[in-house]
C-alpha positions in Angstrom: 194.7 -6.9 172.7 197.3 -4.3 173.6 200.0 -3.9 171.0 203.5 -4.9 172.4 205.3 -2.0 170.6 208.6 -2.6 172.4 208.7 -6.2 171.1 207.6 -5.1 167.7 210.4 -2.5 167.5 213.0 -5.0 168.7 212.0 -7.6 166.1 212.1 -5.0 163.3 215.6 -3.8 164.2 216.9 -7.3 164.4 215.2 -8.4 161.2 216.6 -5.5 159.2 220.1 -6.0 160.6 219.8 -9.7 159.6 218.7 -8.8 156.1 221.4 -6.2 155.7 224.0 -8.7 156.6 222.6 -11.1 153.9 222.6 -8.3 151.4 226.2 -7.4 152.2 227.4 -11.0 152.1 225.5 -11.9 148.9 226.3 -8.9 146.8 222.7 -7.7 147.0 221.1 -11.2 146.7 219.0 -12.7 149.5 217.6 -16.2 149.3 214.4 -17.6 150.6 216.2 -20.3 152.6 218.1 -17.6 154.6 215.0 -15.4 155.0 213.1 -18.4 156.4 215.9 -19.0 158.9 215.6 -15.7 160.9 215.2 -16.2 164.6 214.3 -13.9 167.4 214.5 -14.7 171.1 215.2 -18.3 170.2 212.1 -18.6 168.1 212.1 -19.1 164.3 210.4 -16.2 162.6 210.5 -16.4 158.7 210.7 -13.0 157.1 208.7 -14.2 154.0 205.4 -16.0 153.9 205.2 -19.3 151.9 202.3 -18.2 149.7 201.4 -14.6 150.5 202.9 -11.3 149.7 202.3 -9.9 153.2 204.2 -11.3 156.1 202.3 -11.0 159.4 204.3 -12.9 162.1 202.2 -14.2 165.0 202.7 -12.0 168.1 203.4 -8.8 166.2 200.7 -6.2 165.8 201.6 -5.2 162.2 203.0 -6.5 158.9 206.8 -7.0 158.9 207.5 -7.4 155.2 205.8 -7.0 151.8 206.7 -8.8 148.6 206.5 -8.0 144.9 206.6 -10.8 142.4 206.1 -10.7 138.6 203.2 -13.1 138.9 201.4 -11.5 141.8 197.6 -11.5 141.2 197.3 -8.5 143.5 198.9 -6.0 141.1 201.5 -4.7 143.5 201.7 -1.5 141.4 205.5 -1.1 141.8 205.5 1.1 138.7 202.4 3.2 139.8 203.5 6.6 141.0 201.2 9.2 142.3 201.2 12.9 141.4 203.5 13.5 144.4 206.1 11.0 143.2 205.6 8.1 145.7 205.1 4.4 144.8 202.1 2.3 145.7 201.5 -1.2 147.1 198.3 -3.0 146.7 196.2 -4.7 149.4 195.2 -8.3 149.2 191.7 -9.1 147.9 188.9 -9.1 150.5 188.1 -6.9 153.4 190.6 -4.0 153.7 190.3 -4.3 157.5 190.3 -8.1 157.7 192.6 -11.0 157.0 196.2 -10.1 156.0 195.0 -6.5 155.3 194.3 -6.0 159.0 197.9 -6.0 160.0 198.9 -4.1 156.9 196.6 -1.3 158.0 198.0 -1.5 161.5 201.5 -1.0 160.0 200.2 2.2 158.4 198.5 3.4 161.7 201.6 2.7 163.8 204.0 4.1 161.1 206.4 1.2 161.6 209.2 0.4 159.2 208.8 -2.6 156.8 211.0 -4.5 154.5 210.0 -4.6 150.8 211.3 -7.7 149.0 211.3 -8.0 145.2 211.6 -11.4 143.6 214.4 -11.4 140.9 214.2 -15.2 140.3 212.5 -18.2 142.1 213.7 -18.1 145.7 216.0 -15.1 145.1 215.1 -11.5 146.2 216.3 -8.0 146.5 215.4 -6.0 149.6 214.5 -2.3 150.1 214.3 -1.1 153.7 213.0 0.7 155.6 209.8 1.5 153.9 206.7 3.1 155.4 203.0 3.1 154.5 202.2 6.8 154.7 198.7 6.9 153.4 195.8 4.6 152.5 194.0 5.0 149.2 190.9 3.1 150.1 189.0 3.4 146.8 192.0 2.1 144.9 192.8 -0.5 147.6 196.4 0.4 148.0 198.9 2.2 150.2 201.3 5.1 149.4 204.8 3.9 150.2 207.7 6.1 151.4 211.1 4.6 150.7 213.3 5.7 153.5 213.2 8.0 156.5 213.6 11.1 154.5 210.6 10.4 152.2 208.5 9.6 155.3 209.3 13.0 156.7 208.5 14.7 153.4 205.3 12.8 152.9 202.9 15.3 154.6 204.0 18.1 152.3 204.1 16.0 149.2 200.7 14.4 149.8 199.1 17.7 150.5 200.0 18.9 147.0 202.0 21.8 148.3 205.1 21.0 146.2 206.6 22.2 143.0 206.8 20.2 139.8 210.6 20.0 140.3 210.1 18.5 143.8 207.6 16.0 142.5 209.9 14.9 139.7 212.7 14.5 142.2 210.5 12.4 144.5 209.5 10.2 141.6 213.1 9.7 140.5 214.2 8.9 144.0 211.4 6.4 144.5 212.1 4.5 141.3 215.8 4.5 142.0 215.5 3.2 145.5 213.1 0.4 144.5 214.7 -0.6 141.2 218.5 -0.3 141.9 218.6 -3.1 144.5 216.7 -5.4 142.0 219.1 -4.3 139.3 222.1 -5.2 141.5 220.6 -8.5 142.5 219.7 -9.4 138.9 223.2 -8.6 137.7 224.8 -10.6 140.5 222.6 -13.6 139.7 223.2 -13.4 136.0 227.0 -13.3 136.5 226.9 -15.9 139.3 228.5 -13.4 141.6 231.8 -13.2 139.7 233.5 -10.2 138.2 233.1 -10.2 134.4 236.7 -9.1 134.0 238.8 -10.9 136.6 236.3 -13.6 137.8 236.7 -12.6 141.4 234.0 -14.6 143.4 233.8 -12.5 146.6 230.3 -11.2 146.3 230.8 -8.5 149.0 233.6 -7.1 146.8 231.5 -6.9 143.6 229.3 -4.2 142.2 226.6 -4.0 139.5 228.0 -1.5 137.1 225.8 0.4 134.6 227.0 0.3 131.0 225.0 3.4 130.2 225.0 5.5 133.3 221.8 6.0 135.4 220.2 9.2 134.2 221.3 9.0 130.6 219.0 7.8 127.8 219.3 4.0 127.8 220.6 3.9 131.4 217.8 1.7 132.6 218.3 -0.6 135.6 218.0 -3.8 133.6 220.5 -6.7 133.5 221.6 -6.2 129.8 222.7 -2.7 130.9 224.9 -4.1 133.6 228.2 -5.7 134.3 229.3 -7.5 137.5 232.6 -5.9 138.3 234.9 -6.0 141.3 235.3 -2.7 143.0 238.7 -1.9 141.4 237.4 -2.6 137.9 234.1 -0.8 138.5 236.0 2.3 139.7 238.3 2.1 136.7 235.3 1.7 134.3 233.5 4.7 135.8 236.7 6.8 135.6 237.5 6.0 132.0 240.6 4.0 132.9 239.1 0.9 131.5 236.7 0.3 128.7 234.8 -2.7 127.3 234.2 -2.8 123.5 231.1 -4.2 121.8 233.1 -7.4 121.0 233.5 -7.9 124.8 237.2 -7.1 124.9 238.8 -5.1 127.7 240.8 -2.0 126.9 243.0 0.0 129.3 243.7 3.7 128.8 247.0 4.2 126.9 248.5 6.4 129.6 247.8 3.9 132.3 249.3 1.1 130.1 252.6 3.1 130.0 252.8 3.7 133.8 255.1 1.7 136.0 253.6 1.4 139.5 254.0 -2.0 141.0 252.2 -5.4 140.8 248.7 -4.1 141.6 248.6 -1.8 138.5 250.2 -4.5 136.3 248.1 -7.5 137.4 245.0 -5.6 138.3 244.6 -3.5 135.2 247.4 -3.6 132.6 247.4 -7.4 132.1 243.7 -7.4 131.1 244.3 -5.1 128.1 243.1 -6.9 125.0 241.6 -9.8 127.0 238.0 -10.9 126.5 235.5 -10.8 129.4 236.1 -13.9 131.5 232.5 -14.2 132.8 229.2 -13.8 130.9 225.6 -14.6 131.8 224.5 -18.0 130.5 221.2 -16.7 129.2 221.5 -14.7 126.1 218.9 -12.2 127.2 221.0 -11.3 130.2 224.2 -10.7 128.3 225.5 -7.1 128.0 223.8 -5.2 125.3 226.2 -4.6 122.4 224.7 -1.3 121.4 225.1 0.1 124.9 228.7 -1.2 125.1 229.5 0.5 121.8 228.0 3.8 123.0 230.0 3.7 126.2 233.2 2.5 124.5 233.0 5.4 122.0 233.1 7.8 124.8 236.0 5.9 126.4 238.0 5.9 123.1 237.3 9.6 122.5 238.6 10.6 126.0 241.8 8.6 125.5 
């Protein structure tokens, strides 16, 4: 059968635009019900398979999406990084050239973009796109994955080994960041029920997942206890040292800002929250903000003030 590459390309463009709209609307969260409702040309074309980690829609020559779950029996190897700094994705069991693996291999051969979904809770996912299968490691039954167009272009040099250790470390850091940050954001939004921890704003598209300990610092891991769901104003204020949150979950505003007079936005958006406790917290204790991380970050806030 001759591959219909024009149809394939059109479906991928439409699918990724659809997923991006879901991500924007949901604050980083995408839900299975919405992913199963995608249509193209008047035909329903779910973006996730009901029971498999590889989505191979009928009529397309290659895999459209891949999925990582914590319970996958296929060892999706999301934390496996090669010497060049790229992540891996495992094939399904069985013939590498048959079954679901046939279209996965075709995605590699055609160098088409895929969507990589990560499950953060039952029926809830984060999305990374576009990703590309840039090499097949047959003996290990897995593919080398480039996350983004830039990594795809850099793949030949990186995979040939003609890179410095600094380049390799940079590639690894970028790979982990691009895969884990969407899952971090989705996990934080889910834990805080898409509400700002400080003001309880419920517009998910106006919320961010803020790190308590910044990415790149010791302890700055992309895990929910290192996160706070904050509206964009409070996130910016937190990052710039205008606002702090102490280990007892109380909001503090920088003294100079408290003394300013600058209209209702400053007063109601920042000053009135001084001394108030966080309004929204995760229901599960294990998702609540880590007190030690809060204390470390607040110590720097207090010292700067």
